[in-house]
C-alpha positions in Angstrom: -36.1 -78.4 -20.3 -36.7 -77.5 -16.6 -33.2 -77.1 -15.9 -33.0 -74.4 -19.0 -36.0 -72.7 -18.2 -34.7 -72.5 -15.1 -31.3 -71.1 -16.3 -33.4 -68.5 -18.2 -35.2 -67.2 -15.4 -32.0 -66.7 -13.2 -29.8 -65.3 -15.8 -33.0 -62.6 -15.8 -32.8 -62.1 -12.3 -29.4 -61.6 -12.4 -29.5 -58.9 -14.6 -32.4 -57.2 -13.2 -30.7 -56.8 -10.1 -27.8 -55.7 -12.0 -29.7 -52.9 -13.7 -31.0 -51.7 -10.3 -27.7 -51.7 -8.5 -26.0 -49.7 -11.4 -29.2 -47.4 -10.9 -28.8 -47.3 -7.3 -25.0 -46.4 -7.7 -25.6 -43.2 -10.4 -28.3 -42.0 -8.3 -26.7 -38.7 -6.2 -28.2 -37.0 -3.6 -29.5 -34.0 -3.5 -27.5 -31.0 -2.0 -27.9 -30.8 1.2 -30.5 -33.7 1.8 -27.4 -35.9 4.0 -27.8 -32.6 6.2 -24.6 -31.1 5.4 -23.6 -27.8 3.4 -20.5 -28.5 1.3 -18.7 -25.0 0.7 -15.9 -25.2 -1.9 -13.2 -22.6 -1.8 -9.8 -21.4 -2.1 -8.2 -21.9 1.2 -5.4 -19.4 -0.3 -7.6 -16.5 -0.7 -7.6 -14.0 2.5 -9.6 -12.4 4.1 -12.6 -14.3 2.1 -11.2 -18.1 2.8 -8.0 -19.0 4.3 -6.0 -21.4 6.8 -5.6 -19.5 10.1 -2.6 -19.3 11.9 -3.9 -22.3 14.3 -4.5 -24.2 11.3 -8.4 -23.8 11.0 -10.2 -23.2 7.8 -11.5 -19.6 8.3 -12.2 -16.0 6.7 -15.3 -13.5 5.8 -16.9 -15.7 3.4 -16.7 -19.0 5.6 -17.8 -17.2 8.5 -21.0 -16.4 6.8 -21.3 -19.6 5.4 -21.4 -21.6 8.5 -23.6 -19.1 10.3 -26.2 -19.5 7.0 -25.9 -23.3 7.2 -26.6 -23.0 10.7 -29.8 -21.3 10.8 -31.0 -24.0 7.6 -30.0 -26.7 10.1 -27.2 -28.3 8.3 -23.8 -29.0 9.3 -21.0 -26.5 7.4 -18.4 -28.7 5.8 -15.3 -26.4 4.3 -13.9 -28.0 1.4 -10.8 -26.8 -0.1 -10.6 -27.1 -3.8 -8.1 -25.6 -6.4 -9.6 -23.1 -8.7 -9.3 -24.0 -11.9 -11.6 -27.2 -11.1 -13.9 -25.4 -9.6 -16.6 -26.6 -12.0 -16.1 -30.4 -12.1 -15.8 -30.1 -8.2 -19.4 -28.6 -8.3 -20.9 -30.9 -11.4 -19.6 -34.1 -9.6 -21.6 -33.2 -6.6 -18.5 -33.0 -4.3 -19.5 -29.7 -3.3 -23.3 -27.4 -2.8 -21.3 -24.1 -3.6 -18.9 -22.0 -4.2 -18.3 -19.3 -1.7 -15.3 -17.5 -1.4 -15.3 -13.9 -3.4 -16.6 -15.5 -6.2 -17.2 -12.8 -9.2 -20.8 -12.8 -10.9 -19.7 -10.8 -13.5 -18.7 -12.3 -17.0 -20.1 -15.7 -15.3 -23.9 -15.0 -15.1 -25.0 -17.5 -17.3 -22.7 -20.7 -15.7 -24.1 -20.8 -12.6 -27.6 -20.4 -10.1 -26.3 -17.5 -8.3 -27.5 -16.4 -4.9 -28.4 -12.3 -4.8 -24.6 -9.9 -5.0 -23.7 -9.9 -1.2 -20.4 -7.3 -1.7 -18.9 -5.1 -4.1 -15.3 -5.7 -5.3 -13.2 -4.1 -8.0 -9.8 -5.5 -9.8 -6.5 -3.9 -9.2 -2.6 -4.1 -9.9 -0.5 -4.4 -7.4 3.5 -3.5 -7.5 6.8 -3.2 -5.1 6.3 0.8 -3.6 9.9 1.3 -5.0 8.9 -0.2 -8.4 8.7 3.2 -9.8 5.3 1.8 -11.6 2.3 4.6 -10.4 -0.2 3.5 -13.5 -1.3 0.8 -15.8 0.4 2.4 -18.7 3.4 1.7 -17.0 2.8 -2.1 -17.0 3.8 -1.7 -20.7 6.7 -4.3 -21.7 6.5 -5.9 -17.7 5.6 -9.2 -16.4 2.6 -9.5 -15.3 0.8 -12.2 -13.2 -3.1 -13.2 -12.4 -4.3 -16.4 -10.6 -5.5 -18.8 -13.1 -8.9 -18.9 -14.5 -9.9 -16.0 -11.6 -11.8 -13.0 -12.8 -8.7 -10.6 -12.6 -7.9 -12.9 -16.1 -10.9 -12.5 -17.5 -11.4 -9.2 -17.0 -7.8 -8.5 -18.8 -9.3 -10.2 -22.1 -12.1 -8.4 -22.4 -12.6 -4.7 -24.3 -10.5 -1.8 -23.3 -8.2 -4.5 -20.9 -7.5 -6.3 -24.0 -5.2 -3.9 -25.2 -4.0 -3.2 -21.9 -2.9 -6.5 -21.3 -1.3 -6.9 -24.9 0.6 -4.1 -24.1 2.5 -6.3 -21.1 5.7 -7.9 -21.9 4.1 -11.4 -20.5 1.0 -12.2 -18.8 1.3 -15.6 -16.9 -1.0 -17.2 -14.6 -0.6 -18.4 -11.2 -2.0 -21.4 -9.0 -3.3 -19.0 -6.3 -2.3 -15.4 -5.0 -0.1 -15.9 -2.4 2.5 -17.9 -4.8 1.7 -14.3 -6.7 2.2 -12.4 -3.8 6.1 -14.0 -3.4 6.8 -13.7 -7.1 6.0 -10.1 -6.9 8.4 -9.4 -3.4 10.9 -11.8 -5.0 11.1 -9.7 -8.4 10.4 -12.5 -10.9 7.1 -10.4 -12.1 6.3 -6.6 -11.7 2.7 -6.9 -11.0 -0.2 -9.3 -9.7 -3.6 -8.1 -11.2 -6.1 -9.6 -8.5 -8.9 -8.7 -5.9 -8.9 -5.0 -4.2 -10.3 -7.1 -1.3 -7.9 -9.6 -0.7 -5.0 -6.8 -1.7 -5.7 -4.7 0.7 -6.0 -7.6 3.1 -2.5 -9.0 2.8 -0.7 -5.5 2.4 -2.1 -4.4 5.5 -2.4 -7.6 7.7 1.1 -8.6 6.2 3.2 -5.4 6.6 3.9 -5.9 2.7 5.9 -3.2 1.4 3.5 -3.0 -1.9 1.0 -0.7 -3.1 -2.1 -1.0 -5.2 -2.2 1.0 -8.1 -5.1 3.8 -8.2 -7.5 2.8 -11.3 -9.3 -0.3 -10.5 -9.2 -2.4 -14.6 -13.0 -3.6 -13.1 -15.8 -3.2 -11.1 -17.9 -6.4 -9.9 -19.9 -8.1 -7.3 -19.5 -11.3 -5.6 -22.1 -13.8 -5.0 -22.4 -17.7 -4.1 -22.3 -20.1 -6.8 -24.7 -23.2 -7.4 -24.8 -25.8 -9.8 -27.0 -24.3 -12.7 -30.6 -25.1 -12.1 -30.3 -25.7 -8.4 -32.8 -23.0 -7.6 -34.1 -24.6 -4.2 -30.4 -24.6 -2.6 -29.9 -20.6 -3.8 -33.2 -19.8 -2.8 -32.5 -21.3 0.8 -29.4 -19.6 0.7 -30.4 -16.4 0.0 -33.7 -16.4 2.1 -31.0 -17.0 4.8 -28.7 -14.1 4.0 -31.5 -11.4 3.9 -32.1 -12.4 7.3 -29.1 -12.2 8.3 -28.7 -8.8 7.1 -32.2 -7.7 8.8 -30.5 -8.9 12.0 -27.3 -7.4 11.8 -25.5 -10.4 11.8 -24.1 -9.6 8.2 -22.9 -6.1 9.6 -21.3 -8.0 12.5 -19.7 -10.1 10.6 -18.3 -7.6 8.1 -17.1 -5.4 10.6 -14.9 -7.8 12.1 -13.1 -8.7 9.0 -13.3 -5.3 7.4 -13.7 -2.7 10.1 -16.9 -1.4 8.2 -20.1 -3.0 6.7 -19.2 -3.9 3.1 -22.4 -6.1 2.3 -25.3 -5.5 0.0 -27.8 -7.3 0.8 -30.8 -5.0 2.5 
């Protein structure tokens, strides 16, 4: 009888220990609680975030994030992600935020957002000698866009839906570096992309490309956090306001764009 009781007690203790261990394993640390600020970004998205000539991650957004992390007393960690996997990364807690030319428009209810810090537009990029001078000229043409990007979403909405229906093909690609190579090789006729990235790539790369005059969408960039993470969002918001007030946002912006493109006051 005593032996049976002892076995029962032992079994109960083992089960209890297992429950505690499982609970501990399933418990995730709050964002930033480890003293780090992990920023998810597309490493092929210059000038916002990319791999520099020295092999190090760099870019306008990454520099903003590093300065914000320093002021918040945290170590910034740059975590490159596949853009179409960004939600999974955020939900899993492998990143604290998405800070990389991240468009708020159309995603307002999907994330907890910082205040907008920059304006942007979506444009078409073509070869200079393509004979394409307007969006109407894209009828029957092959247009490429980054998968799960705001450009792709914008082309499916409102008047743009009719425009994209006129294309011969609207196809996706993992990143804009690939899209620009496709355009250069002539396998596509145009790219739909962020004006910020388009202008930077054309200017810095000396590419024989042009941006069509009329944007097909206007938007703002913000820092996206997991839905409900107001605490970290508020901390970043307050830090960005401090950076705007003391001129740091302006200084970093002028370094990358030659002018102050930020809109936080």
